[in-house]
N, C-alpha and C positions, 0 to 999 in steps of 0.2 A: 621661605613662600608662606602663605597667607593661611591664619587659621582660618577653614569653612564654617561659616554659622554660627558665629562668635559674634554678637553684636556691643562692643567696649562700648562706642564712646554713650549708646544706649542707657547701658546696663551705670555705666556712672553718671549720664545725664539723671536718670527713675532715682539713683541713691539720694541725689543730693537735692533735686528736687521733693521729695517723700522726708529729707533731713528738718528741712526749713518750714514746713510745715509745721505746725505744733501737735495735733490731739486730730486732727483729719485723717479719714483712709478714702482712697480711691480706688476705684475698680479699670483695669486695662483700659477699659474705651477712653474712659475719662482721662484719664495717664496720657493715652494717644494724641486726645485731643490736646490736652496743655500743653504737649510738648511738641507735636506736628512728627507725628510720627507712625508708620504704618503699624497696625493693633496687633499682626504677626509676628513685626520684630519687639515691639515692646512684651508681647505674651513671653516670646523665651527669654526676654533680658530676666523680667522676670522671673520665670522660674530656677532662672541660674542665681539670683540673689535671692531667693529660697533655700533653693539648696546649699546656699554657703552659711547661711544663717545670721545675712543682712538687713534684711529684712523678712515680719514677720503679714500673715495672710488671717482672715479669717472668712468663715461663710454665714451667708446672712441669706433666710428662706428659702437653704439645703440648698439655691443653684450662682447666688452673685458672691464672688470672690472679692472683699476688698483687702488693698495692700498696704500698710504703713512703716513706719520702723519706729521698734521701740523704746523707749526713750527707759 
C-alpha cells in the first residue's frame, strides 16, 4: 500500500540540491523553479525536511522563508 502525500523523490532532490550549494538559501518558489516541481509538493517536502531537522530556515522581512542546509 502506497503512503499518500509523502513526496520522497522531491525530499531527496531538495536535500541533495541544497547540500551542493555552499551558503545560498532558497525560497520554496525558487526551489520549485530550480527542480521543475510543483510548488505545493516542494512546500510539503520542505516541511518534512524541517521537522526532521535535516534543513534549517530563516524568516526575512517577516514573510519570506529561506531554506538551507547548515554545514
